[in-house]
N, C-alpha and C positions, 0 to 999 in steps of 0.2 A: 309286489314291490317293485320289481324291475321295470315293469310297464310304467308305473308312476314315476320312476327315476328317468325314463326315457321321455316322458311328457314334460317333466321339469326341465330337462336339458333342452328340448325343443322350445319351450317358452323362453328360456334364457337366450337361446340363439336367435329368436325372433326379436326380442327386445335389443339384444346387441347389435343385430343387423339394422334395426331402426335408428339406433344411436349412431352407427357408422354412417348411415345415409344422411341424417339430418343434423347431427351435433358434432361428430368428430372431425368432419371435413373442415370446419371452421378453426379447429385448434391443432391440426396435425398435418404433416406433409402428405402429399398424394400417395407416396409409396407406402407409408404406414397405414393409411386408410385402406389401400388395396390388401395389404397383409391382414389387417383386421377383418376385412370382409371375407377373406379366404378362410380365416380361422372360424368365423361363424358359419360358413358353408359346411366345414367339416364337423362342427357341432350338430348341425342338422342331419348330416349322413350318419354320424354315430348315434344320435338319439333315435333315428328311425331303425337303425340296425339293432339297437338295444331292445326296442319294442318288438321288432320282428323275431329276434332270438328269444325273448321272454315268452312269446306265444308259443314256441316250439320246445321249450325246455323239457327234454325227456331223457337225454343220455349224458354221461359224464363229458363227452367231447363237446357237447353244446354248452356245458357249464364253463368249460375251459374257454370256449369261443366268447362267451360273455365277459370273462376275466380279461381276455385280450382286447376286446372292444373297449372296455373301461380304462384299461391301460393306455391304449392308443388315444382315447379321448383326453385323458389327463395329460399325457406327455406331448402329443403332437398338436392338437388344437390349443391346449394351454400354452404351449410354448410359442405358438404363432401369435397368440393375442398379447403376449408380454411386450 
């Protein structure tokens, strides 16, 4: 389940990056485009981290790490893209 969530996050990040590169620049200020691209970069990093942690899910501390990754994804990357 977590691997699938990581893959969905990566797919969203790729689509958002394509939009930032080809569509957003015509409608937003350059500073906002850069901020949005940074948010998509963090989505990619968090998606890969989620996939990697899901493959190693064995101990309670790893379950906590997954929760922290999801929290970071929601707050940090989500806040940047607003």
